N, C-alpha and C positions, 0 to 999 in steps of 0.2 A: 740121365741128363744132369741131375744135381751133383753127381760125382764129378762131371766135367767142369761144372761151374766152380766147385770147390778146388779142383786141381789147378785151374787157371788163376786162382786167387781173385776171382771176381766177386763182387758183392751179391749177396742173396736177395737184397731188396734194391729197388731202383733208387736213384738219387732223389727223385721226386717224393717217393714214399718216405725216405729217410728225412727229407726236409719237412714233410707233413707231420711226422712224429715229433721232430724237434720243435716245430711251431706249436703243436699241441702242448708239449711240455712247457714251453715258455708262457703260453696262455694260462695254464694252471698255476705255474710258479708266480706269475705276476699277481694273480688273484690271491694266492696264499700269502704272498708278500704284503698285500694290502691288509690282510687280517692280522699281521704282526704289527699292530698299531699301538704305540705308546703315547698316551696323552701328555702334553707338556703344559705346565701351569701358565706360561707366559705367551702362549699362542693358541689359537683355535684349531690349528692344523696338527694332526698327530705325526709322530715320527714313525715311518714304516720301512720295511725291507723292500718295498715294491720297486723303487728306482734301480736297485741292483739288478733285478731281473729284466727290467725294461732295457737297460743299457747293455747288459750281457747278451740278451736276446738279439739286439741290433747287431752286435759284433759277430755272433754265431750265425744268424740267419741271413744277414745281408739286407740291403735296402728294401727290395720288393717284399720279401717274406716278413721282415721285421716290421715294416709299415702295415702289412696285412694283419699281423698279430695285434698291433696296437689299435688299428681301426676296428677289428673284430671285437676286441676287449671293450672299447668305448661304445660300440653299437649295442653289444649285449647288455652292458650296464645301463645304457639309455633306454633299452627296451624293457627293463625291469628286473633283470637278473641281479641278485645281491652280490656283486663282485667287488665293490669298492670298500674302502676302509670302513669298518663298523657295520658292514652288511648293507650299506646305503645303495639304493638302486633307483632307476627311473630318471626322467629328464630333470627332475628337481635337483638331482645331484650335480648337474652342470650349471647350477646357479649358486651352489654353496661355496664354502671357503676353499675347497680343494679343486675347484673347477679349473683354475689357472694352471695348477700343477698337471692335471690330466691333459690339458691342451698342450702343455710343454712336452709331453711324451712323444708327440709326432715329430717336431723339429729336432729334438734330441736324438731320436732314433735315426732320422735321416742323416744327421751329422756323423754319428758314430759309425753307422753302416757304410757311409760314403768314404770315410777316411781310414777305417781300421786297416785296410790292406797296405796303406802307405806308412804305417807305423812299424818301425823296425826293431824297437826294443821296449822293455818294460816301462821305462820312463815316458816315452812318447805315447804309449798306450794309456798310462796313468793320466797324462795330461789330456788326452782325448776323452776318456771317461769323465774326468773332472769338468771339462768343457760341456759335455752332455748334461751332467748334473747341474751345472750353473745355468744352462738354458731352462731346465725345469724349474729351478728355484727362482729365476728372474720372472718367468711367466706366472708362477704362483704368487710372487710378491706384487707384480703389476695388477693381478686380479684382486688381491686383498686391498690394494690401494683404491681401486674403483668400487669394490663391493662395500668396504667399510669406511670410505671417505678418509683414508689415511694420507699423511704426507709421504713423499718418497722415502724419507729416512725411517719413519715409523713402519712403513711396509717392509723395508729391508730388515729392520730389527725384529719384526714379527714373522716374516715369511722366508728369510734367507739365512740370517746369522745363526739361529738356533740349529740349523741343519747342516752347517758347513763341516763340522768335525765328522759327523756320521757319513756324509756324502764323500768326504775325502777317504775315509776308511773303506767305504763300498767301492770307490774307484780303484783304490790300491788292491783290494781283493779281486776285483774283476780283471785288472791288468795282470796280476799275478797268475790268475787261473788261465787266461788266454795265453800268456807267455809259456806257462807250463805245458799246455795242450799243444802249442806249436812246436815246442822243444821235443815232445814225445813223437811227433810225426816226422821229424827230420832224422 
């Protein structure tokens, strides 16, 4: 039987199993990305690699599975697993300085997963990933404004501006990777 499957060029695993493996990979990658946390002296929010995997996961997994991974990640962190930057866990994490960014994962995932199929080139993919990053940064800045009593300008200077260059680089890397993968399949 396995010889027939191989001869016909069919996959040895079901698409659902493949999607489950990919979702598990991105759940782990998002967690590890949170542990790559670089503290910055002018903001209480660390620079992490996490958003790269959030947005790339959205593009690879699609809306249903991408949102499922983000929801699972947030639920596990809220339940007490040390998945967030600095090993933070529990419901208290959703009251801290990074809570707005975490909340931004869901709409950013929805946007990227919903629009990635309509992107026809590397530049449009770069713009989509940048828009996803911007959603996360705006959500994070808005939460900092509420939490710390900042003015909108102070919140943007503390919660968005320090991360722009890194997020543009992550967007370029994600767009390049997706474009390379799509080029290999054609």
